Structure formats: structure tokens, C-alpha cells
NUKOLVO-294554 format. One line per 8 residues: number of its first residue (from 1); their letters; for each residue y, z, x of N, C-alpha, C, O, CB. Coordinates in steps of 0.02 Angstrom, whole numbers, plus 50000, padded with zeros to 5 digits. Glycine has a CB too. Layout:
% residues N
NUM	A	Y:Z:X:Y:Z:X:Y:Z:X:Y:Z:X:Y:Z:X ~ ...
% end
This chain:
% residues 221
1	MLTPTRLT	49941:50000:50042:50000:50000:50000:50062:50000:50044:50068:50041:50090:50000:50060:49952 ~ 50108:49954:50030:50170:49949:50067:50228:49961:50019:50230:49933:49964:50177:49880:50102 ~ 50276:50002:50041:50336:50014:50000:50398:50004:50044:50432:50052:50062:50335:50086:49969 ~ 50412:49941:50063:50469:49927:50107:50535:49945:50073:50541:49942:50012:50470:49854:50128 ~ 50583:49965:50114:50650:49982:50089:50701:49935:50121:50682:49887:50155:50668:50056:50105 ~ 50764:49948:50110:50817:49906:50139:50817:49911:50215:50844:49867:50250:50885:49927:50112 ~ 50788:49964:50241:50786:49974:50314:50724:49943:50346:50717:49945:50407:50788:50048:50330 ~ 50680:49913:50305:50619:49883:50332:50634:49812:50356:50655:49770:50317:50563:49882:50279
9	SKTAFDRA	50623:49799:50420:50635:49732:50447:50577:49685:50428:50521:49708:50416:50644:49734:50523 ~ 50592:49621:50426:50540:49573:50410:50485:49573:50463:50427:49562:50447:50571:49502:50404 ~ 50504:49586:50526:50455:49589:50579:50405:49646:50567:50345:49636:50574:50489:49598:50647 ~ 50431:49704:50550:50387:49761:50536:50343:49748:50476:50284:49766:50476:50428:49825:50526 ~ 50371:49716:50425:50333:49701:50365:50277:49652:50380:50220:49661:50357:50380:49671:50311 ~ 50292:49600:50420:50241:49551:50439:50185:49583:50480:50126:49567:50471:50272:49494:50478 ~ 50203:49628:50526:50152:49661:50566:50107:49706:50523:50047:49710:50535:50186:49703:50622 ~ 50136:49738:50474:50097:49779:50429:50047:49735:50390:49989:49755:50381:50142:49817:50380
17	LDLIALCG	50069:49677:50368:50025:49631:50333:49969:49606:50379:49912:49599:50357:50064:49571:50305 ~ 49986:49592:50441:49936:49570:50489:49883:49624:50501:49823:49609:50504:49969:49551:50556 ~ 49905:49687:50506:49859:49742:50517:49812:49750:50456:49752:49762:50464:49898:49808:50529 ~ 49840:49744:50397:49800:49748:50336:49747:49693:50335:49690:49704:50317:49844:49745:50273 ~ 49768:49633:50355:49722:49576:50356:49666:49587:50407:49608:49570:50393:49760:49511:50372 ~ 49683:49615:50465:49632:49628:50516:49580:49679:50492:49522:49677:50512:49666:49654:50580 ~ 49602:49724:50448:49557:49775:50421:49515:49748:50363:49471:49782:50338:49596:49836:50398 ~ 49530:49686:50342:49494:49657:50287:49514:49685:50219:49477:49679:50171:49421:49666:50296
25	AEPRVMRA	49573:49717:50216:49596:49747:50154:49643:49699:50117:49664:49648:50144:49632:49814:50168 ~ 49659:49717:50056:49704:49676:50016:49770:49714:50006:49769:49770:49980:49672:49659:49947 ~ 49826:49685:50027:49890:49721:50023:49916:49726:49952:49905:49682:49910:49941:49686:50066 ~ 49950:49780:49938:49987:49790:49876:50057:49811:49895:50066:49856:49936:49952:49843:49829 ~ 50107:49779:49867:50176:49793:49883:50215:49809:49820:50209:49774:49770:50208:49734:49920 ~ 50253:49862:49822:50295:49880:49764:50354:49922:49787:50356:49946:49844:50253:49918:49711 ~ 50401:49930:49743:50458:49972:49758:50435:50045:49761:50388:50064:49727:50514:49963:49706 ~ 50470:50085:49802:50450:50155:49810:50452:50193:49744:50408:50233:49731:50495:50189:49861
33	RTHDDAVA	50503:50180:49702:50509:50216:49638:50451:50197:49592:50423:50240:49558:50576:50200:49605 ~ 50433:50134:49591:50377:50112:49550:50312:50145:49574:50271:50166:49533:50369:50035:49551 ~ 50304:50149:49639:50246:50181:49668:50243:50255:49649:50191:50281:49630:50245:50173:49744 ~ 50301:50289:49655:50303:50360:49639:50285:50373:49567:50248:50420:49551:50373:50389:49654 ~ 50310:50331:49522:50294:50338:49451:50219:50327:49439:50188:50362:49398:50335:50289:49409 ~ 50191:50278:49475:50120:50262:49465:50074:50318:49489:50027:50337:49454:50103:50197:49501 ~ 50087:50345:49548:50044:50398:49574:50055:50464:49538:50010:50506:49536:50055:50407:49649 ~ 50115:50473:49509:50126:50532:49467:50080:50531:49407:50052:50582:49387:50200:50537:49445
41	LTSHAPHL	50072:50472:49378:50029:50464:49319:49955:50465:49336:49915:50493:49299:50046:50399:49284 ~ 49937:50435:49392:49865:50425:49407:49836:50477:49454:49775:50482:49460:49855:50358:49437 ~ 49878:50517:49487:49852:50565:49536:49883:50634:49531:49848:50683:49523:49864:50538:49605 ~ 49949:50638:49536:49982:50703:49543:49981:50745:49478:49961:50803:49479:50053:50694:49564 ~ 50002:50715:49422:49999:50751:49359:49927:50768:49339:49915:50824:49316:50032:50709:49303 ~ 49879:50721:49346:49810:50739:49330:49784:50799:49369:49746:50839:49343:49765:50679:49342 ~ 49806:50805:49432:49783:50862:49471:49809:50927:49442:49773:50977:49438:49806:50856:49544 ~ 49872:50928:49421:49901:50988:49391:49868:51004:49324:49855:51062:49308:49976:50980:49382
49	VASLMAAR	49855:50952:49284:49822:50963:49220:49752:50992:49230:49731:51037:49194:49818:50896:49180 ~ 49716:50966:49280:49649:50992:49295:49654:51066:49317:49612:51107:49298:49616:50951:49350 ~ 49706:51082:49355:49715:51150:49378:49732:51196:49319:49709:51253:49317:49770:51154:49430 ~ 49772:51171:49272:49789:51211:49214:49726:51229:49174:49718:51286:49151:49839:51173:49169 ~ 49682:51180:49165:49620:51193:49128:49574:51239:49167:49545:51285:49139:49584:51127:49113 ~ 49568:51227:49232:49525:51268:49274:49550:51340:49277:49510:51387:49280:49520:51239:49344 ~ 49615:51350:49277:49643:51417:49279:49623:51458:49218:49616:51519:49222:49720:51414:49284 ~ 49614:51424:49161:49591:51460:49101:49521:51488:49110:49504:51540:49081:49593:51414:49040
57	LSEGPPEA	49481:51455:49150:49411:51476:49159:49407:51544:49193:49363:51584:49178:49372:51425:49199 ~ 49453:51557:49239:49452:51621:49274:49471:51679:49229:49459:51737:49246:49499:51619:49334 ~ 49499:51664:49172:49519:51717:49125:49478:51715:49061:49492:51753:49014:49593:51710:49108 ~ 49427:51672:49059:49386:51667:48999:49328:51717:49000:49320:51754:49048:49358:51597:48993 ~ 49289:51718:48946:49232:51764:48943:49178:51744:48993:49170:51684:49007:49202:51765:48872 ~ 49141:51792:49019:49088:51776:49069:49037:51727:49042:49008:51688:49080:49054:51841:49090 ~ 49025:51729:48977:48975:51685:48948:48994:51611:48952:48951:51568:48945:48963:51704:48876 ~ 49057:51597:48963:49080:51528:48963:49045:51486:49017:49030:51428:49006:49155:51525:48974
65	AHLAGQGL	49032:51517:49074:49001:51480:49129:48931:51455:49109:48910:51403:49134:48995:51525:49191 ~ 48897:51490:49066:48830:51470:49045:48832:51412:48995:48781:51379:48983:48792:51530:49015 ~ 48889:51401:48965:48896:51348:48915:48931:51286:48941:48936:51236:48906:48934:51375:48855 ~ 48955:51289:49003:48992:51233:49031:48946:51174:49045:48893:51182:49074:49028:51254:49096 ~ 48967:51115:49023:48929:51054:49035:48964:51008:49084:49013:51028:49115:48917:51018:48970 ~ 48938:50948:49091:48966:50900:49139:49037:50880:49121:49077:50865:49165:48921:50840:49144 ~ 49052:50878:49056:49119:50859:49035:49172:50904:49064:49223:50881:49090:49124:50859:48959 ~ 49161:50970:49060:49209:51017:49089:49212:51010:49164:49266:51014:49194:49189:51089:49070
73	RDVTRIAR	49156:50999:49196:49156:50990:49269:49194:50927:49289:49228:50926:49340:49084:50987:49296 ~ 49189:50875:49249:49226:50813:49263:49301:50825:49257:49340:50801:49298:49205:50757:49215 ~ 49321:50863:49205:49392:50876:49193:49423:50918:49248:49481:50909:49265:49401:50910:49125 ~ 49385:50966:49274:49412:51014:49322:49394:51000:49395:49416:51038:49439:49389:51083:49304 ~ 49356:50948:49408:49331:50937:49477:49387:50935:49529:49381:50968:49581:49293:50872:49480 ~ 49440:50899:49516:49493:50891:49567:49535:50954:49576:49575:50958:49622:49538:50834:49549 ~ 49525:51004:49532:49562:51067:49540:49540:51105:49602:49572:51154:49621:49554:51110:49478 ~ 49485:51083:49634:49461:51115:49695:49504:51097:49756:49494:51125:49810:49389:51096:49708
81	GDSCLWSD	49551:51052:49749:49590:51029:49806:49630:51084:49840:49645:51136:49810:49637:50976:49784 ~ 49646:51073:49902:49685:51119:49943:49751:51134:49909:49792:51089:49899:49696:51090:50015 ~ 49763:51197:49892:49823:51215:49855:49887:51203:49895:49938:51182:49867:49820:51288:49834 ~ 49885:51217:49960:49945:51206:50002:49960:51131:50009:50018:51110:50003:49935:51238:50072 ~ 49908:51093:50021:49917:51020:50027:49944:50991:49963:49992:50952:49964:49850:50987:50046 ~ 49914:51009:49906:49934:50979:49843:50002:51003:49819:50037:50966:49784:49883:50993:49790 ~ 50021:51064:49837:50089:51086:49819:50141:51044:49856:50193:51029:49828:50098:51161:49835 ~ 50127:51026:49918:50172:50984:49956:50175:50913:49926:50228:50883:49921:50151:50980:50030
89	IVESNAAA	50117:50887:49907:50114:50820:49878:50154:50817:49813:50194:50771:49803:50042:50798:49866 ~ 50143:50865:49769:50177:50866:49705:50252:50876:49714:50293:50846:49680:50149:50921:49660 ~ 50270:50920:49761:50342:50932:49774:50377:50869:49797:50434:50856:49779:50350:50988:49826 ~ 50343:50829:49838:50374:50768:49864:50386:50716:49809:50424:50669:49819:50331:50737:49918 ~ 50354:50725:49752:50361:50677:49696:50377:50715:49632:50356:50695:49577:50297:50634:49688 ~ 50415:50769:49638:50426:50816:49583:50456:50784:49521:50434:50798:49466:50471:50871:49606 ~ 50506:50741:49529:50541:50712:49471:50493:50670:49429:50492:50676:49368:50600:50669:49494 ~ 50455:50626:49461:50409:50583:49425:50353:50623:49391:50333:50608:49335:50378:50530:49472
97	VADILTQI	50328:50674:49426:50276:50716:49397:50303:50754:49337:50268:50761:49286:50249:50765:49450 ~ 50364:50779:49342:50395:50815:49286:50402:50770:49225:50393:50794:49169:50464:50842:49307 ~ 50417:50707:49235:50423:50660:49179:50356:50653:49142:50354:50655:49081:50447:50591:49204 ~ 50302:50646:49180:50236:50639:49149:50216:50703:49112:50192:50700:49056:50183:50622:49203 ~ 50227:50760:49143:50209:50823:49112:50251:50837:49050:50227:50869:49003:50216:50880:49161 ~ 50313:50813:49049:50355:50821:48990:50326:50782:48931:50325:50806:48875:50427:50798:49004 ~ 50302:50721:48945:50270:50681:48892:50206:50714:48868:50191:50714:48808:50255:50610:48918 ~ 50168:50742:48915:50107:50778:48895:50125:50839:48853:50091:50856:48805:50067:50799:48957
105	QEDLGAVL	50179:50873:48873:50201:50932:48836:50219:50915:48763:50204:50952:48717:50261:50964:48871 ~ 50251:50857:48754:50269:50835:48687:50206:50821:48645:50202:50842:48587:50313:50772:48690 ~ 50158:50787:48675:50095:50775:48639:50058:50840:48624:50031:50850:48570:50049:50729:48681 ~ 50058:50885:48673:50024:50948:48665:50057:50990:48610:50023:51024:48572:50024:50987:48730 ~ 50123:50987:48606:50159:51023:48554:50140:50999:48485:50130:51039:48439:50234:51017:48564 ~ 50134:50933:48477:50114:50904:48412:50043:50924:48394:50029:50941:48337:50121:50828:48414 ~ 49998:50922:48443:49929:50941:48431:49923:51015:48414:49885:51035:48370:49885:50923:48492 ~ 49961:51056:48450:49960:51128:48438:49982:51144:48367:49952:51186:48333:50004:51164:48489
113	AALKDLAE	50036:51111:48345:50060:51122:48276:50008:51101:48225:49999:51134:48174:50126:51084:48265 ~ 49974:51045:48239:49923:51021:48193:49864:51069:48190:49838:51082:48136:49898:50951:48215 ~ 49844:51096:48247:49788:51143:48249:49804:51208:48212:49762:51235:48177:49768:51157:48321 ~ 49865:51231:48222:49885:51292:48187:49887:51281:48112:49870:51326:48073:49954:51316:48212 ~ 49907:51222:48092:49907:51206:48020:49836:51203:47993:49822:51229:47940:49944:51140:48008 ~ 49791:51171:48030:49722:51165:48008:49685:51232:48008:49635:51240:47974:49685:51116:48052 ~ 49711:51280:48046:49681:51346:48048:49697:51387:47986:49664:51437:47972:49703:51383:48109 ~ 49747:51366:47948:49766:51400:47886:49715:51385:47831:49684:51332:47832:49837:51380:47864
121	PDLIRGPE	49707:51431:47784:49663:51417:47727:49685:51355:47688:49744:51339:47686:49662:51477:47680 ~ 49637:51320:47658:49651:51258:47622:49705:51268:47568:49747:51224:47559:49588:51231:47590 ~ 49704:51323:47533:49751:51334:47478:49822:51341:47503:49869:51328:47465:49731:51395:47439 ~ 49831:51362:47564:49898:51372:47592:49928:51307:47616:49986:51292:47602:49897:51423:47648 ~ 49889:51267:47653:49918:51207:47684:49919:51148:47636:49965:51106:47642:49879:51189:47745 ~ 49873:51141:47591:49874:51086:47544:49843:51023:47573:49837:51017:47634:49944:51071:47521 ~ 49823:50976:47530:49788:50915:47553:49832:50869:47594:49807:50838:47642:49762:50877:47493 ~ 49896:50862:47577:49940:50817:47614:49951:50842:47686:49949:50802:47733:50008:50810:47578
129	ATAKSRNI	49963:50907:47693:49972:50935:47760:49908:50929:47801:49910:50917:47861:49995:51008:47755 ~ 49852:50938:47768:49788:50933:47802:49777:50862:47829:49757:50852:47886:49730:50952:47755 ~ 49791:50813:47787:49783:50743:47807:49830:50726:47865:49810:50691:47912:49796:50696:47748 ~ 49891:50751:47862:49940:50737:47915:49917:50767:47981:49920:50734:48033:50010:50765:47896 ~ 49893:50828:47979:49871:50861:48041:49810:50828:48070:49804:50820:48130:49857:50935:48028 ~ 49764:50808:48026:49704:50773:48050:49722:50706:48081:49693:50685:48131:49655:50763:47993 ~ 49771:50672:48053:49793:50608:48079:49823:50616:48149:49815:50572:48192:49844:50575:48032 ~ 49857:50671:48160:49886:50684:48226:49830:50691:48278:49836:50664:48333:49930:50748:48225
137	LVDLLERG	49778:50727:48260:49722:50735:48306:49686:50669:48319:49671:50652:48377:49672:50786:48278 ~ 49673:50632:48266:49638:50568:48273:49680:50520:48315:49653:50483:48356:49623:50537:48203 ~ 49746:50519:48303:49790:50475:48341:49786:50490:48416:49782:50444:48457:49863:50481:48316 ~ 49788:50554:48434:49783:50572:48505:49717:50550:48534:49714:50522:48589:49792:50647:48514 ~ 49662:50563:48498:49596:50544:48522:49590:50468:48530:49559:50444:48578:49542:50570:48475 ~ 49618:50431:48483:49615:50358:48488:49657:50333:48546:49637:50286:48581:49640:50326:48422 ~ 49715:50363:48557:49756:50343:48615:49721:50359:48680:49727:50323:48729:49825:50380:48613 ~ 49683:50414:48680:49644:50431:48739:49591:50379:48754:49580:50360:48811:49612:50499:48732
145	ITGVEELD	49557:50356:48701:49507:50303:48709:49538:50240:48737:49510:50208:48781:49472:50289:48642 ~ 49597:50223:48710:49632:50163:48735:49650:50170:48808:49643:50122:48847:49695:50150:48693 ~ 49674:50229:48828:49692:50240:48897:49633:50233:48944:49639:50204:48998:49723:50308:48905 ~ 49576:50261:48924:49515:50255:48966:49493:50183:48972:49470:50161:49025:49459:50299:48937 ~ 49499:50145:48917:49481:50075:48919:49526:50036:48967:49503:49991:49002:49484:50044:48849 ~ 49590:50053:48968:49636:50022:49016:49614:50037:49087:49616:49993:49131:49709:50046:49004 ~ 49594:50099:49099:49572:50119:49165:49508:50083:49185:49502:50060:49242:49562:50195:49168 ~ 49461:50078:49139:49398:50043:49153:49408:49969:49166:49372:49938:49205:49350:50052:49095
153	AGPGRRET	49460:49940:49133:49472:49869:49142:49497:49852:49211:49490:49796:49234:49522:49845:49090 ~ 49528:49901:49245:49552:49889:49313:49620:49855:49313:49645:49836:49260:49502:49848:49351 ~ 49650:49848:49373:49717:49819:49379:49721:49747:49357:49776:49723:49339:49739:49824:49449 ~ 49665:49710:49357:49668:49640:49337:49691:49630:49266:49719:49578:49249:49601:49608:49346 ~ 49679:49681:49223:49698:49674:49153:49773:49670:49145:49799:49640:49098:49671:49733:49113 ~ 49809:49702:49192:49882:49701:49190:49911:49645:49234:49971:49643:49247:49910:49769:49212 ~ 49868:49601:49255:49888:49543:49294:49927:49563:49357:49981:49537:49371:49931:49497:49252 ~ 49898:49611:49393:49928:49632:49455:49923:49577:49507:49870:49545:49513:49896:49698:49481
161	VAPEGDMA	49976:49566:49544:49976:49513:49594:49986:49542:49663:50034:49579:49674:50030:49460:49578 ~ 49943:49527:49708:49951:49548:49778:49983:49492:49817:49969:49433:49803:49883:49569:49810 ~ 50026:49507:49866:50057:49455:49905:50007:49418:49947:49959:49448:49972:50111:49484:49949 ~ 50016:49353:49953:49969:49313:49992:50008:49266:50039:50057:49235:50019:49923:49272:49946 ~ 49984:49262:50101:50010:49214:50150:50086:49213:50155:50118:49265:50160:49987:49146:50132 ~ 50114:49151:50155:50186:49143:50163:50224:49174:50106:50282:49195:50115:50203:49069:50168 ~ 50193:49177:50047:50226:49207:49989:50243:49280:50003:50297:49304:49986:50182:49201:49927 ~ 50195:49316:50034:50206:49386:50050:50259:49393:50104:50302:49437:50100:50141:49419:50073
169	RGGLEKGT	50256:49350:50154:50302:49356:50210:50373:49337:50191:50421:49357:50224:50278:49313:50268 ~ 50380:49300:50138:50447:49281:50116:50472:49326:50061:50524:49313:50030:50447:49210:50092 ~ 50436:49381:50048:50453:49424:49991:50510:49471:50003:50532:49503:49955:50395:49462:49972 ~ 50537:49477:50064:50592:49522:50076:50658:49486:50066:50669:49431:50092:50589:49551:50147 ~ 50701:49517:50026:50767:49489:50014:50817:49524:50058:50808:49582:50077:50786:49495:49940 ~ 50871:49489:50075:50923:49519:50116:50972:49557:50072:50996:49531:50022:50959:49465:50157 ~ 50986:49620:50092:51036:49659:50056:51103:49653:50089:51111:49614:50136:51014:49733:50052 ~ 51151:49691:50065:51218:49690:50094:51214:49714:50166:51178:49762:50180:51267:49733:50053
177	GGEDMAPT	51250:49681:50211:51249:49700:50281:51190:49673:50318:51180:49689:50377:51251:49774:50286 ~ 51148:49632:50284:51092:49601:50318:51029:49641:50319:50979:49619:50349:51112:49585:50387 ~ 51028:49702:50287:50967:49742:50288:50914:49710:50244:50930:49679:50193:50980:49814:50266 ~ 50852:49719:50263:50797:49697:50220:50788:49746:50164:50797:49806:50173:50732:49688:50261 ~ 50770:49722:50105:50759:49766:50049:50690:49754:50020:50656:49706:50039:50813:49757:49994 ~ 50669:49797:49974:50602:49793:49946:50592:49728:49909:50639:49701:49881:50589:49852:49900 ~ 50530:49701:49908:50515:49640:49872:50521:49652:49797:50516:49708:49772:50445:49616:49889 ~ 50531:49597:49761:50539:49602:49689:50489:49558:49654:50451:49521:49685:50611:49583:49668
185	GPHEGTAG	50489:49563:49587:50449:49517:49546:50375:49525:49554:50349:49581:49552:50468:49448:49561 ~ 50339:49469:49565:50266:49470:49563:50233:49507:49620:50172:49514:49619:50241:49401:49563 ~ 50272:49531:49669:50241:49565:49726:50222:49637:49709:50189:49669:49750:50287:49564:49785 ~ 50242:49663:49652:50228:49733:49637:50156:49743:49618:50127:49704:49579:50273:49757:49581 ~ 50125:49796:49646:50056:49814:49630:50054:49874:49585:50103:49892:49553:50016:49827:49694 ~ 49994:49906:49581:49988:49962:49535:49963:50026:49566:49969:50079:49533:49943:49943:49482 ~ 49936:50026:49625:49909:50088:49651:49913:50088:49726:49918:50036:49758:49837:50098:49627 ~ 49910:50149:49756:49911:50153:49828:49921:50224:49851:49911:50271:49813:49965:50108:49855
193	PDTGPGGQ	49942:50232:49914:49950:50298:49943:50011:50333:49916:50053:50302:49883:49953:50295:50017 ~ 50016:50396:49931:50073:50435:49909:50135:50415:49950:50129:50391:50006:50060:50511:49916 ~ 50192:50425:49921:50255:50409:49954:50297:50472:49958:50306:50506:49908:50293:50352:49918 ~ 50323:50486:50016:50363:50546:50025:50435:50533:50007:50452:50479:49985:50358:50571:50095 ~ 50479:50583:50017:50550:50576:50002:50580:50517:50040:50565:50507:50098:50587:50640:50019 ~ 50622:50479:50005:50654:50422:50037:50612:50360:50035:50634:50308:50058:50670:50437:50106 ~ 50551:50363:50007:50510:50304:49999:50466:50288:50058:50433:50235:50058:50554:50246:49987 ~ 50462:50333:50109:50419:50317:50165:50346:50322:50143:50326:50369:50110:50433:50365:50223
201	ARATARPG	50307:50271:50162:50237:50271:50142:50198:50319:50186:50212:50326:50245:50207:50200:50146 ~ 50148:50351:50156:50102:50393:50194:50035:50390:50160:50030:50371:50102:50128:50465:50199 ~ 49983:50409:50195:49916:50404:50168:49908:50454:50110:49933:50510:50113:49863:50417:50222 ~ 49873:50432:50059:49860:50476:50003:49815:50533:50026:49763:50522:50056:49828:50438:49945 ~ 49836:50595:50011:49798:50653:50033:49735:50660:49992:49735:50648:49931:49840:50716:50029 ~ 49682:50681:50024:49620:50693:49989:49610:50769:49982:49620:50806:50031:49560:50661:50026 ~ 49591:50792:49923:49581:50864:49914:49529:50890:49962:49479:50857:49976:49561:50879:49842 ~ 49541:50950:49987:49494:50982:50031:49479:51052:50008:49493:51070:49951:49520:50982:50103
209	SRPARCAP	49451:51092:50052:49435:51161:50034:49499:51202:50035:49545:51189:50073:49382:51190:50081 ~ 49501:51254:49992:49560:51296:49987:49562:51344:50045:49513:51379:50058:49561:51334:49921 ~ 49618:51347:50082:49623:51393:50139:49632:51465:50115:49649:51477:50057:49682:51373:50185 ~ 49620:51512:50160:49629:51582:50142:49702:51597:50128:49717:51638:50084:49602:51627:50197 ~ 49747:51565:50164:49818:51578:50154:49857:51517:50176:49840:51484:50225:49841:51640:50193 ~ 49910:51501:50140:49951:51443:50157:49994:51459:50217:50019:51515:50225:49995:51422:50097 ~ 50001:51409:50260:50046:51417:50317:50118:51417:50292:50134:51380:50246:50034:51362:50369 ~ 50163:51457:50321:50233:51458:50298:50266:51391:50311:50254:51359:50362:50272:51513:50333
217	REPAR	50308:51370:50265:50343:51306:50273:50404:51315:50317:50435:51369:50319:50364:51279:50204 ~ 50420:51263:50353:50480:51265:50395:50542:51264:50351:50543:51226:50302:50481:51208:50445 ~ 50593:51303:50368:50654:51302:50327:50688:51234:50330:50685:51200:50381:50702:51356:50350 ~ 50721:51216:50276:50756:51151:50273:50813:51152:50323:50848:51202:50331:50782:51136:50201 ~ 50823:51095:50355:50877:51089:50404:50935:51049:50376:50985:51039:50410:50853:51056:50468
% end
């Protein structure tokens, strides 16, 4: 994954493409903001959601562990990641992650209201309220099915285009003052490594074992 900025020279961009080609990989190029939004949705927010669910398990009844199936293990698997590492990753993309979690919060609020309504006796809520609350639940479940189908279909379903040959090498436009800027249009991809502050690309971190204690962070300069 490449996220060139206005400070990225065409020479550096071409060398990066050559290195990717030597490795037999397929390049994906996109703007840093687009990349941050994508990994917030596909990696960073899911990790926090998994942690939220897993955190409930530590406070649940002891019998819960005997009833846990593969579904719960699938939902919480990534919560095993290194807490210090993932806190740094999420912090570096805090704004985009917050946007995703806000949308989840809105959906969760609607579902919570529906569940509380359905928990009331039939005579209190009435048939119309019951139907409305059930529709809210069904709508969320159907949207979830649609989302999984999009994921199963892969990036080709969204007609993702990777840069190729001269097309990729000509993808940098000149900004004011002659600086190179990020490619536009069909060069944008959909997935890749994490991007730190300022759009610098870095390898996507892989969850590891949780350390006994986090190392202190260096103070901001």
C-alpha cells in the first residue's frame, strides 16, 4: 500500500513500485485520508468492538465460559492483541475511528431502544410498537448480512483499480511549487497497511501477546 503525499517525489514513488514488483506483489495507491478511513472501518474499530465484547466476559457469570461457542470466539479473537501496540495504532487514527464508532453508537442506540420496548409486556407496548421494534432488529440483521456479502465478494466487486505500468508512474500530479501530490481517480485502492500521523505509510501491526506492563510513552516535543 502506497500513500504518497505532496512531498513524495516521482523518483521515490517509482522506486517503491519497482520494489513491489520485485516482490511479486500488487500495488495499491490511495490518498492518506481515504486509507485512514478504510482501515478505521476494517481494522481499528473492529478491534475496539471485539475488546468491548470480550471485556464483558470478564464480568459475566462463571457458567458463561461453558456455553461459549465458536461464534463468540470469532467475535472476540482479535481482542487478544497487544494492548500497548493497539492503543498506539488507534490513537494514530483517532478521528476516523471515532467516526465509525459514532455510527455504531447510533445503530446500537436504536437497537437498545427496540429491545427495551420488546421487553415490556404486550399490553403495554401494543402491536404497532412491537412491529416497529422488530423491524429495527430485522433491518440491522439484514444490513449485517449485506455487509458480510460485500466482504466475501472482495475488492473486485467495488471495481478497485491498481496502478499498472506507465499509468502508475504517471499518476503523480504536480502541486503548487512543484511538489508531487497524491494520485487521484482510478489509482485509489481499498486496503493496506496502517498510516500514521501526516499520512506516512507504515506496516500494519499484527496483534501479539499482551505484555505485563506498557512501556511509558515519550513526552510530546
